[in-house]
C-alpha positions as CSV (number, residue, x, y, z in Angstrom):
1,X,16.1,21.7,-13.6
2,X,16.4,24.5,-11.1
3,X,13.0,25.6,-10.0
4,X,11.2,24.0,-7.1
5,X,8.1,23.6,-9.3
6,X,10.1,21.8,-11.9
7,X,11.5,19.4,-9.4
8,X,8.0,18.8,-8.0
9,X,6.7,17.9,-11.4
10,X,9.6,15.6,-12.0
11,X,9.1,13.8,-8.6
12,X,5.4,13.4,-9.1
13,X,6.0,11.9,-12.6
14,X,8.6,9.6,-11.2
15,X,6.4,8.5,-8.3
16,X,3.4,7.8,-10.6
17,X,5.6,5.7,-12.9
18,X,7.1,3.9,-9.9
19,X,3.6,3.1,-8.6
20,X,2.5,1.8,-11.9
21,X,5.5,-0.5,-12.2
22,X,4.8,-2.1,-8.8
23,X,1.7,-3.9,-10.1
24,X,0.8,-6.5,-12.7
25,X,-2.2,-5.7,-15.0
26,X,-5.0,-8.2,-15.6
27,X,-8.2,-8.3,-17.7
28,X,-11.5,-8.1,-15.8
29,X,-12.5,-6.4,-12.6
30,X,-12.6,-9.4,-10.3
31,X,-9.6,-9.6,-7.9
32,X,-8.4,-13.0,-6.6
33,X,-9.8,-14.0,-3.2
34,X,-6.8,-13.8,-0.9
35,X,-7.7,-14.8,2.6
36,X,-6.7,-12.3,5.3
37,X,-4.6,-13.4,8.2
38,X,-7.0,-14.7,10.9
39,X,-7.5,-12.5,14.0
40,X,-4.8,-10.1,12.9
41,X,-3.6,-7.9,15.8
42,X,-3.2,-4.5,14.1
43,X,-1.1,-3.1,16.9
44,X,1.5,-5.8,16.4
45,X,2.1,-4.9,12.7
46,X,2.8,-1.2,13.5
47,X,6.3,0.1,13.2
48,X,9.1,-0.2,10.6
49,X,9.1,-2.9,7.8
50,X,11.7,-3.3,5.0
51,X,10.1,-4.3,1.7
52,X,12.4,-7.0,0.5
53,X,10.3,-8.3,-2.4
54,X,7.6,-6.7,-4.5
55,X,5.9,-7.0,-7.8
56,X,7.8,-5.6,-10.8
57,X,9.7,-2.7,-9.3
58,X,13.2,-1.3,-9.9
59,X,13.1,1.2,-7.0
60,X,15.5,0.6,-4.1
61,X,15.4,1.1,-0.3
62,X,11.6,0.6,0.1
63,X,10.7,0.9,3.7
64,X,7.2,1.1,5.3
65,X,6.4,2.8,8.5
66,X,3.0,1.9,9.8
67,X,1.4,4.0,12.5
68,X,-2.1,4.5,13.9
69,X,-4.3,6.8,12.0
70,X,-6.1,9.9,13.3
71,X,-9.4,8.0,13.8
72,X,-10.2,4.6,15.2
73,X,-9.8,1.8,12.6
74,X,-7.5,3.8,10.4
75,X,-3.7,3.5,9.8
76,X,-1.1,5.5,8.0
77,X,1.5,3.9,5.8
78,X,4.5,6.0,5.0
79,X,6.7,4.5,2.3
80,X,10.2,5.8,1.8
81,X,12.3,4.9,-1.2
82,X,14.8,6.0,-3.7
83,X,13.4,6.5,-7.2
84,X,15.4,4.7,-9.8
85,X,14.7,7.4,-12.4
86,X,16.2,10.1,-10.1
87,X,19.1,7.8,-9.2
88,X,20.0,7.6,-12.9
89,X,20.1,11.4,-13.0
90,X,22.5,11.4,-10.1
91,X,20.0,13.2,-7.8
92,X,20.9,12.7,-4.1
93,X,17.3,12.3,-2.9
94,X,14.8,10.4,-0.8
95,X,11.1,10.2,-1.5
96,X,8.3,9.4,0.8
97,X,4.6,8.9,0.2
98,X,1.9,8.5,2.9
99,X,-1.3,6.6,2.4
100,X,-4.4,6.2,4.5
101,X,-5.6,2.7,5.4
102,X,-9.2,2.0,6.5
103,X,-10.4,-1.1,8.3
104,X,-14.0,-1.3,7.1
105,X,-14.9,-4.3,9.4
106,X,-13.0,-4.5,12.7
107,X,-14.0,-8.1,13.0
108,X,-11.8,-8.8,9.9
109,X,-8.9,-6.5,10.5
110,X,-6.6,-8.2,8.0
111,X,-8.9,-7.0,5.1
112,X,-8.3,-3.3,4.7
113,X,-8.6,-0.6,2.0
114,X,-5.7,1.7,1.1
115,X,-5.6,5.0,-0.8
116,X,-2.2,6.0,-2.2
117,X,-2.0,9.6,-3.4
118,X,-0.6,8.4,-6.7
119,X,-3.8,6.3,-7.4
120,X,-5.8,9.1,-8.9
121,X,-7.5,6.9,-11.5
122,X,-8.0,3.7,-9.6
123,X,-9.0,5.1,-6.2
124,X,-8.7,2.9,-3.1
125,X,-7.3,-0.6,-3.3
126,X,-7.8,-3.8,-1.3
127,X,-5.0,-4.1,1.2
128,X,-4.9,-7.6,2.7
129,X,-2.4,-8.7,5.2
130,X,-2.4,-12.5,4.5
131,X,0.5,-13.8,6.5
132,X,2.8,-12.6,9.3
133,X,4.4,-13.6,12.5
134,X,4.6,-10.0,13.6
135,X,8.3,-10.2,14.7
136,X,10.0,-11.4,11.5
137,X,8.0,-11.0,8.3
138,X,4.7,-9.9,6.8
139,X,3.0,-10.4,3.4
140,X,0.5,-8.0,1.8
141,X,-1.7,-8.3,-1.2
142,X,-3.1,-5.2,-3.0
143,X,-5.6,-5.1,-5.8
144,X,-7.4,-2.1,-7.4
145,X,-9.6,-1.6,-10.5
146,X,-9.5,0.8,-13.4
147,X,-12.0,0.4,-16.3
148,X,-12.1,-3.2,-17.5
149,X,-8.9,-4.2,-15.8
150,X,-7.5,-4.8,-12.3
151,X,-4.0,-4.5,-10.9
152,X,-2.3,-6.7,-8.4
153,X,0.7,-6.2,-6.2
154,X,2.3,-8.4,-3.5
155,X,4.9,-7.2,-1.0
156,X,7.0,-9.4,1.3
157,X,8.3,-7.4,4.2
158,X,10.8,-8.0,7.1
159,X,11.6,-6.3,10.3
160,X,15.3,-6.4,9.2
161,X,17.0,-6.0,5.9
162,X,17.2,-9.7,5.4
163,X,14.7,-12.5,5.4
164,X,14.9,-16.3,5.7
165,X,14.1,-18.0,2.4
166,X,11.6,-20.3,4.3
167,X,9.3,-17.3,4.9
168,X,9.5,-16.3,1.2
169,X,8.7,-19.9,0.2
170,X,5.7,-19.9,2.6
171,X,4.3,-16.7,1.1
172,X,4.7,-18.2,-2.4
173,X,2.8,-21.3,-1.4
174,X,0.0,-19.2,0.0
175,X,-0.1,-17.2,-3.3
176,X,-0.3,-20.5,-5.2
177,X,-3.2,-21.6,-3.1
178,X,-5.0,-18.4,-3.9
179,X,-4.2,-18.7,-7.6
180,X,-2.1,-15.6,-7.6
181,X,0.9,-15.8,-9.9
182,X,4.1,-14.5,-8.3
183,X,6.7,-14.6,-11.0
184,X,6.7,-10.8,-10.9
185,X,8.2,-10.7,-7.4
186,X,11.5,-9.0,-7.5
187,X,14.1,-8.5,-4.7
188,X,14.7,-4.9,-3.5
189,X,18.2,-3.7,-2.8
190,X,18.8,-2.1,0.6
191,X,22.6,-2.0,0.5
192,X,23.2,1.7,-0.4
193,X,20.3,3.4,1.3
194,X,20.3,7.1,2.4
195,X,18.7,8.1,5.7
196,X,17.8,11.4,4.1
197,X,18.9,12.8,0.8
198,X,19.9,16.3,0.0
199,X,16.6,16.6,-1.7
200,X,13.8,15.1,0.3
201,X,10.2,15.0,-1.0
202,X,7.0,13.8,0.7
203,X,3.7,13.2,-1.1
204,X,0.9,13.3,1.5
205,X,-2.5,11.7,1.4
206,X,-4.0,14.7,-0.4
207,X,-3.9,14.0,-4.2
208,X,-0.3,15.0,-5.2
209,X,0.0,17.4,-2.2
210,X,3.8,17.4,-2.5
211,X,6.1,19.5,-0.4
212,X,9.8,19.2,0.2
213,X,10.5,17.8,3.6
214,X,6.9,17.6,4.8
215,X,6.9,16.6,8.4
216,X,5.0,13.6,9.8
217,X,2.9,15.9,12.0
218,X,1.8,17.9,9.0
219,X,0.9,14.7,7.1
220,X,-1.1,13.5,10.1
221,X,-3.0,16.8,10.3
222,X,-3.9,16.7,6.6
223,X,-5.0,13.1,6.7
224,X,-7.0,13.8,9.8
225,X,-8.9,16.6,8.0
226,X,-9.6,14.3,5.1
227,X,-10.9,11.5,7.3
228,X,-13.2,13.9,9.1
229,X,-14.9,14.6,5.8
230,X,-15.5,11.0,5.1
231,X,-19.2,10.0,5.5
232,X,-19.3,6.6,7.0
233,X,-23.1,6.6,6.8
234,X,-22.8,6.0,3.1
235,X,-21.4,2.6,3.8
236,X,-23.0,-0.6,5.1
237,X,-20.9,-3.2,6.7
238,X,-21.9,-6.7,5.5
239,X,-20.0,-9.8,6.6
240,X,-16.4,-9.2,5.8
241,X,-16.9,-6.5,3.2
242,X,-18.2,-3.0,2.4
243,X,-21.1,-2.3,0.2
244,X,-21.9,1.3,-1.0
245,X,-25.5,2.1,-0.2
246,X,-27.6,0.9,-3.1
247,X,-24.6,-0.4,-5.0
248,X,-22.4,-3.4,-5.6
249,X,-19.8,-4.5,-3.2
250,X,-16.5,-2.7,-3.6
251,X,-13.2,-4.4,-4.3
252,X,-12.9,-8.1,-3.4
253,X,-14.9,-7.4,-0.3
254,X,-18.1,-9.1,-1.4
255,X,-20.7,-11.5,-0.1
256,X,-22.0,-14.1,-2.5
257,X,-25.7,-13.8,-3.4
258,X,-27.9,-15.8,-1.0
259,X,-25.0,-16.4,1.3
260,X,-25.4,-14.9,4.8
261,X,-22.7,-12.6,6.1
262,X,-20.4,-14.1,8.7
């Protein structure tokens, strides 16, 4: 496949498949209630994290780089990885994708919303940091909705390419307490990772805005433009969640009827 357009189509298709594989599908639109890490210090979770376990994925070398977003109470998450599909074709590549994370209620910073460019049909997802010690490991739960179903994903991350089993067991116990099954957790190989492949693609926060070798500065500029177009007046902060004006609570960020916000 010689043309740049042809490669772009292939990368987008592989990225969408990879995103779909990183979740488990469940009937119903109600996400499990996973409690966010109390009093999360957002500044302390910035930087590089190696994704060592994740739901149902066959990709390798997953790394998250978390940085401050262009506006207050926003973050950028850039995930780099090697796509298994392209590896099987012998393509020397790296792939990056940048998502925007919003913190709807700064009083509950561990309960966020994320928009991955590959989530065209499901939109933003709950992005909950439910456990961390900042220096060693972190655990994140994601949940989004499409039609009559919802999708779940869990990632266990480490500051290094290894993790002590006691942290993994701790995360599994927390998932058990939240009634979130974790049999789909799979280890991710970081042994033969490329710093940068001969072909390097970056999908930015614009829907499928894919360019070869897109710089971090360009991603930040594009996301900044998108955030500036976001009308926060359409949202009402209630308790630990977000409610669209005149609508039902979005995601698992909801307040029970008759129960005052905290």
